[in-house]
LUMBALUM-481001 format. One record per residue (C-alpha): x, y, z. Coordinates in nm, 3 decimals. Example, Ala and Ser with C-alpha at 12.3 -4.5 7.8 and 13.67 -1.06 7.14 Angstrom:
<atoms>
xx;yy;zz
1.230;-0.450;0.780 $
1.367;-0.106;0.714 $
</atoms>
This chain:
<atoms>
xx;yy;zz
0.834;-0.153;-3.422 $
0.606;0.151;-3.402 $
0.517;0.283;-3.058 $
0.145;0.194;-3.056 $
0.176;-0.171;-3.173 $
0.463;-0.221;-2.927 $
0.255;-0.075;-2.643 $
-0.035;-0.307;-2.729 $
0.203;-0.605;-2.740 $
0.344;-0.504;-2.401 $
-0.009;-0.487;-2.258 $
-0.091;-0.832;-2.395 $
0.220;-0.978;-2.232 $
0.167;-0.795;-1.901 $
-0.205;-0.867;-1.863 $
-0.169;-1.225;-1.985 $
0.112;-1.307;-1.742 $
-0.065;-1.129;-1.455 $
-0.390;-1.318;-1.510 $
-0.214;-1.653;-1.553 $
-0.015;-1.624;-1.230 $
-0.311;-1.475;-1.041 $
-0.523;-1.778;-1.130 $
-0.238;-2.013;-1.039 $
-0.179;-1.853;-0.698 $
-0.551;-1.839;-0.627 $
-0.560;-2.220;-0.644 $
-0.326;-2.220;-0.345 $
-0.546;-1.988;-0.142 $
-0.341;-1.675;-0.214 $
-0.490;-1.338;-0.316 $
-0.464;-1.267;-0.691 $
-0.241;-0.964;-0.626 $
0.045;-1.199;-0.535 $
0.034;-1.355;-0.883 $
0.024;-1.009;-1.038 $
0.326;-0.900;-0.834 $
0.513;-1.213;-0.938 $
0.422;-1.139;-1.300 $
0.620;-0.817;-1.268 $
0.926;-1.009;-1.153 $
0.872;-1.276;-1.422 $
0.877;-1.015;-1.698 $
1.178;-0.831;-1.557 $
1.551;-0.897;-1.576 $
1.545;-1.157;-1.297 $
1.353;-1.416;-1.505 $
1.253;-1.315;-1.861 $
1.572;-1.112;-1.898 $
1.782;-1.404;-1.775 $
1.613;-1.668;-1.995 $
1.564;-1.462;-2.314 $
1.756;-1.135;-2.282 $
1.716;-1.033;-2.646 $
1.340;-1.090;-2.647 $
1.304;-0.903;-2.317 $
1.511;-0.613;-2.446 $
1.300;-0.600;-2.765 $
0.966;-0.607;-2.580 $
1.063;-0.355;-2.311 $
1.297;-0.114;-2.485 $
1.392;0.185;-2.266 $
1.238;0.422;-2.520 $
0.897;0.252;-2.486 $
0.874;0.265;-2.108 $
0.749;0.627;-2.091 $
0.403;0.522;-2.216 $
0.386;0.237;-1.965 $
0.498;0.474;-1.690 $
0.212;0.710;-1.773 $
-0.044;0.428;-1.763 $
0.096;0.298;-1.435 $
0.079;0.643;-1.273 $
-0.286;0.680;-1.373 $
-0.361;0.335;-1.233 $
-0.173;0.413;-0.912 $
-0.358;0.740;-0.858 $
-0.698;0.579;-0.921 $
-0.617;0.287;-0.693 $
-0.507;0.514;-0.407 $
-0.826;0.717;-0.455 $
-1.029;0.399;-0.400 $
-0.812;0.304;-0.100 $
-0.888;0.642;0.056 $
-1.260;0.604;-0.016 $
-1.254;0.251;0.127 $
-1.077;0.345;0.450 $
-1.331;0.315;0.729 $
-1.390;0.124;1.047 $
-1.581;-0.206;1.018 $
-1.931;-0.223;1.155 $
-1.957;-0.228;1.535 $
-1.592;-0.136;1.583 $
-1.635;0.217;1.713 $
-1.691;0.086;2.066 $
-1.347;-0.078;2.061 $
-1.121;0.199;1.937 $
-0.904;0.179;2.247 $
-0.808;-0.184;2.174 $
-0.759;-0.108;1.804 $
-0.552;0.199;1.883 $
-0.310;-0.002;2.098 $
-0.285;-0.276;1.835 $
-0.243;-0.035;1.545 $
0.017;0.173;1.727 $
0.225;-0.126;1.835 $
0.211;-0.273;1.482 $
0.366;0.050;1.351 $
0.614;0.137;1.625 $
0.791;-0.200;1.651 $
0.864;-0.246;1.277 $
0.956;0.123;1.260 $
1.209;0.073;1.540 $
1.349;-0.243;1.378 $
1.377;-0.062;1.044 $
1.588;0.204;1.215 $
1.794;-0.065;1.389 $
1.899;-0.243;1.067 $
1.968;0.078;0.872 $
2.328;0.127;0.999 $
2.410;-0.212;0.846 $
2.243;-0.131;0.513 $
2.329;0.234;0.453 $
2.703;0.209;0.377 $
2.658;-0.045;0.096 $
2.307;0.014;-0.041 $
2.218;0.381;-0.003 $
2.250;0.580;-0.329 $
2.541;0.821;-0.348 $
2.471;1.146;-0.168 $
2.182;1.010;0.046 $
2.251;1.070;0.415 $
2.193;0.815;0.687 $
1.880;0.963;0.845 $
1.676;1.008;0.526 $
1.763;0.650;0.429 $
1.696;0.514;0.779 $
1.364;0.694;0.820 $
1.244;0.572;0.482 $
1.342;0.213;0.563 $
1.163;0.240;0.897 $
0.849;0.380;0.732 $
0.854;0.108;0.465 $
0.854;-0.159;0.739 $
0.543;-0.006;0.899 $
0.293;-0.039;0.612 $
0.001;-0.284;0.620 $
-0.203;-0.363;0.310 $
-0.550;-0.277;0.440 $
-0.730;-0.366;0.112 $
-0.557;-0.705;0.087 $
-0.628;-0.784;0.452 $
-0.996;-0.702;0.397 $
-1.011;-0.935;0.097 $
-0.838;-1.221;0.281 $
-1.082;-1.190;0.571 $
-1.378;-1.174;0.334 $
-1.266;-1.486;0.146 $
-1.237;-1.676;0.474 $
-1.569;-1.546;0.612 $
-1.396;-1.374;0.905 $
-1.489;-1.010;0.843 $
-1.735;-1.002;1.135 $
-1.526;-1.218;1.370 $
-1.352;-1.060;1.666 $
-1.011;-1.118;1.502 $
-1.137;-0.971;1.176 $
-1.294;-0.662;1.332 $
-0.991;-0.585;1.548 $
-0.751;-0.644;1.256 $
-0.944;-0.424;1.014 $
-0.990;-0.143;1.267 $
-0.626;-0.159;1.374 $
-0.504;-0.168;1.013 $
-0.717;0.134;0.921 $
-0.569;0.332;1.209 $
-0.215;0.200;1.149 $
-0.228;0.286;0.779 $
-0.335;0.644;0.853 $
-0.043;0.675;1.097 $
0.205;0.504;0.864 $
0.107;0.719;0.564 $
0.141;1.033;0.774 $
0.489;0.922;0.881 $
0.580;0.834;0.522 $
0.452;1.169;0.396 $
0.663;1.344;0.662 $
0.971;1.146;0.560 $
0.917;1.209;0.188 $
0.862;1.580;0.256 $
1.188;1.595;0.449 $
1.383;1.409;0.181 $
1.232;1.596;-0.114 $
1.280;1.944;0.030 $
1.595;2.050;-0.153 $
1.544;2.407;-0.031 $
1.621;2.307;0.329 $
1.389;2.380;0.619 $
1.201;2.648;0.426 $
1.119;2.399;0.151 $
1.018;2.141;0.411 $
0.786;2.393;0.578 $
0.623;2.477;0.245 $
0.566;2.107;0.173 $
0.420;2.028;0.517 $
0.207;2.341;0.549 $
0.086;2.319;0.190 $
-0.016;1.955;0.231 $
-0.186;2.030;0.565 $
-0.378;2.319;0.404 $
-0.487;2.093;0.120 $
-0.608;1.827;0.367 $
-0.801;2.086;0.571 $
-0.962;2.219;0.253 $
-1.056;1.864;0.147 $
-1.217;1.766;0.478 $
-1.364;2.097;0.594 $
-1.480;2.261;0.271 $
-1.480;2.004;-0.009 $
-1.638;1.716;0.180 $
-1.969;1.898;0.257 $
-1.983;2.023;-0.103 $
-1.936;1.670;-0.235 $
-2.204;1.541;0.004 $
-2.456;1.794;-0.131 $
-2.358;1.720;-0.490 $
-2.400;1.346;-0.432 $
-2.737;1.398;-0.266 $
-2.851;1.590;-0.574 $
-2.683;1.397;-0.856 $
-2.636;1.054;-0.701 $
-2.900;0.997;-0.435 $
-2.899;0.624;-0.507 $
-2.522;0.608;-0.444 $
-2.439;0.608;-0.817 $
-2.296;0.947;-0.924 $
-2.417;1.075;-1.259 $
-2.170;1.079;-1.546 $
-2.114;1.451;-1.496 $
-2.048;1.418;-1.123 $
-1.820;1.119;-1.180 $
-1.612;1.326;-1.418 $
-1.593;1.601;-1.154 $
-1.471;1.345;-0.898 $
-1.202;1.223;-1.138 $
-1.093;1.582;-1.205 $
-1.066;1.629;-0.829 $
-0.857;1.313;-0.793 $
-0.608;1.415;-1.060 $
-0.597;1.776;-0.938 $
-0.523;1.662;-0.581 $
-0.256;1.422;-0.705 $
-0.095;1.697;-0.912 $
-0.103;1.933;-0.613 $
0.080;1.702;-0.374 $
0.328;1.621;-0.649 $
0.392;1.995;-0.698 $
0.434;2.034;-0.321 $
0.718;1.782;-0.324 $
0.521;1.477;-0.216 $
0.424;1.189;-0.442 $
0.100;1.207;-0.638 $
-0.042;0.910;-0.446 $
-0.084;1.120;-0.131 $
-0.318;1.366;-0.299 $
-0.530;1.089;-0.448 $
-0.552;0.917;-0.109 $
-0.658;1.240;0.068 $
-0.927;1.313;-0.192 $
-1.066;0.961;-0.158 $
-1.065;0.982;0.222 $
-1.255;1.313;0.201 $
-1.551;1.154;0.022 $
-1.866;1.098;0.231 $
-1.872;0.753;0.392 $
-2.144;0.585;0.184 $
-2.120;0.214;0.108 $
-2.338;0.254;-0.202 $
-2.101;0.520;-0.335 $
-1.802;0.298;-0.262 $
-1.963;0.003;-0.444 $
-2.030;0.227;-0.745 $
-1.672;0.357;-0.749 $
-1.535;0.004;-0.724 $
-1.754;-0.110;-1.013 $
-1.682;0.187;-1.239 $
-1.320;0.273;-1.154 $
-1.142;0.011;-0.945 $
-1.202;-0.279;-1.183 $
-1.032;-0.094;-1.466 $
-0.753;0.032;-1.241 $
-0.686;-0.308;-1.081 $
-0.738;-0.538;-1.380 $
-0.575;-0.323;-1.649 $
-0.359;-0.046;-1.512 $
-0.212;-0.188;-1.190 $
-0.054;-0.490;-1.367 $
0.138;-0.230;-1.570 $
0.262;-0.084;-1.242 $
0.372;-0.432;-1.129 $
0.550;-0.490;-1.459 $
0.741;-0.164;-1.428 $
0.830;-0.253;-1.071 $
0.967;-0.584;-1.198 $
1.168;-0.403;-1.465 $
1.329;-0.195;-1.191 $
1.450;-0.503;-1.001 $
1.808;-0.619;-1.028 $
1.936;-0.974;-1.057 $
2.257;-0.853;-0.888 $
2.077;-0.732;-0.576 $
2.161;-1.048;-0.383 $
2.528;-1.063;-0.476 $
2.792;-0.987;-0.215 $
2.614;-0.884;0.104 $
2.274;-0.868;-0.064 $
2.153;-1.201;0.074 $
2.233;-1.097;0.431 $
2.066;-0.759;0.372 $
1.752;-0.934;0.248 $
1.753;-1.156;0.558 $
1.775;-0.848;0.781 $
1.489;-0.677;0.597 $
1.269;-0.988;0.615 $
1.342;-1.037;0.986 $
1.266;-0.674;1.071 $
0.948;-0.675;0.861 $
0.806;-1.008;0.980 $
0.898;-0.991;1.348 $
0.807;-0.624;1.368 $
0.456;-0.666;1.229 $
0.367;-1.008;1.371 $
0.502;-0.943;1.721 $
0.389;-0.581;1.724 $
0.035;-0.670;1.620 $
0.022;-0.971;1.853 $
0.145;-0.767;2.151 $
-0.125;-0.507;2.091 $
-0.400;-0.767;2.054 $
-0.277;-0.949;2.365 $
-0.290;-0.621;2.560 $
-0.648;-0.581;2.433 $
-0.748;-0.907;2.602 $
-0.706;-1.170;2.330 $
-0.552;-1.510;2.384 $
-0.212;-1.575;2.232 $
-0.343;-1.771;1.931 $
-0.592;-1.501;1.836 $
-0.335;-1.229;1.907 $
-0.088;-1.392;1.667 $
-0.368;-1.426;1.410 $
-0.409;-1.048;1.429 $
-0.032;-1.002;1.401 $
-0.023;-1.231;1.097 $
-0.288;-1.022;0.924 $
-0.101;-0.699;1.001 $
0.203;-0.853;0.828 $
0.033;-0.847;0.485 $
0.191;-0.573;0.272 $
0.137;-0.662;-0.096 $
0.062;-0.371;-0.324 $
0.087;-0.102;-0.055 $
0.453;-0.186;-0.003 $
0.516;-0.161;-0.377 $
0.366;0.186;-0.374 $
0.598;0.286;-0.089 $
0.896;0.137;-0.271 $
0.810;0.326;-0.590 $
0.788;0.650;-0.393 $
1.134;0.582;-0.248 $
1.281;0.500;-0.588 $
1.123;0.807;-0.748 $
1.267;1.047;-0.490 $
1.607;0.872;-0.503 $
1.635;0.766;-0.139 $
1.677;0.397;-0.232 $
1.842;0.225;-0.528 $
1.746;-0.079;-0.732 $
1.908;-0.319;-0.485 $
1.696;-0.214;-0.187 $
1.397;-0.180;-0.421 $
1.442;-0.544;-0.523 $
1.476;-0.660;-0.162 $
1.164;-0.470;-0.054 $
0.969;-0.623;-0.342 $
1.073;-0.973;-0.231 $
0.979;-0.881;0.125 $
0.634;-0.759;0.014 $
0.567;-1.086;-0.168 $
0.698;-1.310;0.111 $
0.510;-1.134;0.391 $
0.183;-1.145;0.196 $
0.233;-1.511;0.105 $
0.274;-1.587;0.476 $
-0.053;-1.424;0.579 $
-0.314;-1.684;0.484 $
-0.119;-1.993;0.605 $
-0.041;-1.825;0.939 $
-0.399;-1.708;0.978 $
-0.526;-2.064;0.918 $
-0.274;-2.205;1.167 $
-0.364;-1.960;1.444 $
-0.744;-1.971;1.401 $
-0.790;-2.344;1.345 $
-0.808;-2.445;1.710 $
-1.108;-2.251;1.842 $
-1.330;-1.954;1.762 $
-1.214;-1.605;1.850 $
-1.340;-1.449;2.172 $
-1.551;-1.138;2.172 $
-1.368;-0.810;2.176 $
-1.327;-0.670;2.527 $
-1.577;-0.396;2.603 $
-1.449;-0.044;2.572 $
-1.562;0.265;2.758 $
-1.820;0.481;2.578 $
-1.677;0.763;2.374 $
-1.352;0.582;2.309 $
-1.291;0.782;1.994 $
-1.401;0.862;1.642 $
-1.345;0.679;1.318 $
-1.078;0.799;1.079 $
-1.212;1.027;0.804 $
</atoms>
């Protein structure tokens, strides 16, 4: 079959399966992204390939995957741009940064430590040939530390809890934790990708830092003036929107050239935009819908094609159990301990920890980064994908269980000048 008709047929299969499973999972109170993630597995070798191997091989021939890979990378870059633009503290949370800082830090440090702890058991069997222990261990630790801030926000919004004490603390903590976790991940990726040794690592780190300084110190005021002139109502003109998209792709290309993944540049550019809710709503309407509904399911499908049905053979089942234990206990207990230290009761503290445990799409992005730079193989990739789905599936039922008994207390008062919001 010719390339274009095959690509269109692939898109029909991917989008159709993603929408079908998203609607099915939504009936059970789960966010649609879970169904879309499962669609990737359903179309991969673990299900479609096992039931109809010839049909799966015909639909997703290796020669045809380059076009899908290009579409998925565009979707990934656009999505991370929106995540960066969306990253902000919820209303009224600035007075409580001390409590959120403790919660966010503990929800990163504990899973990070547990990721390091299980790595000696995983490295000998599952690390790709030539990958040393510390690069593998640091990546595993970083992958345990991610929270899906966008998914958490949507879960809280669907349950009407965005302005509750649990919701505000969770969102603020997740925003701070994600900034910290992405910095750690960027550091790890820079270290792993620097084939030129310490000099290459220095170029990657200093180049990325210079790009971030340029984005926040020079570019951000310029964008604010441009938006005031060409988008005073919060809706950028067509010309300005094209300039923003050029900036997104240029930033993504720059971090990719520096040895990091393209997603970091897109995230930094989005975070450098002025904090304007009208602008964010316009970007969501004009960019995110296309990225999430059309392009991100392609990313999920490619992730599913990279999974392996043999990942759980031999010691794979035990490895998956270790990964799930480190991920779940690290996030739930870490988040709960921080919320408890901030003055919450145990039920509300565990509700916060349950929300911090949601990983969803953000974990898939981390996994893809690890696979692209060669620090993990398809076995660990498959296990991390299962972990991302399981931890996100757990979030809503645990949240309901821990918040059913009584309303959340008010957040403890914090001293004035507790801190500033992330950019």
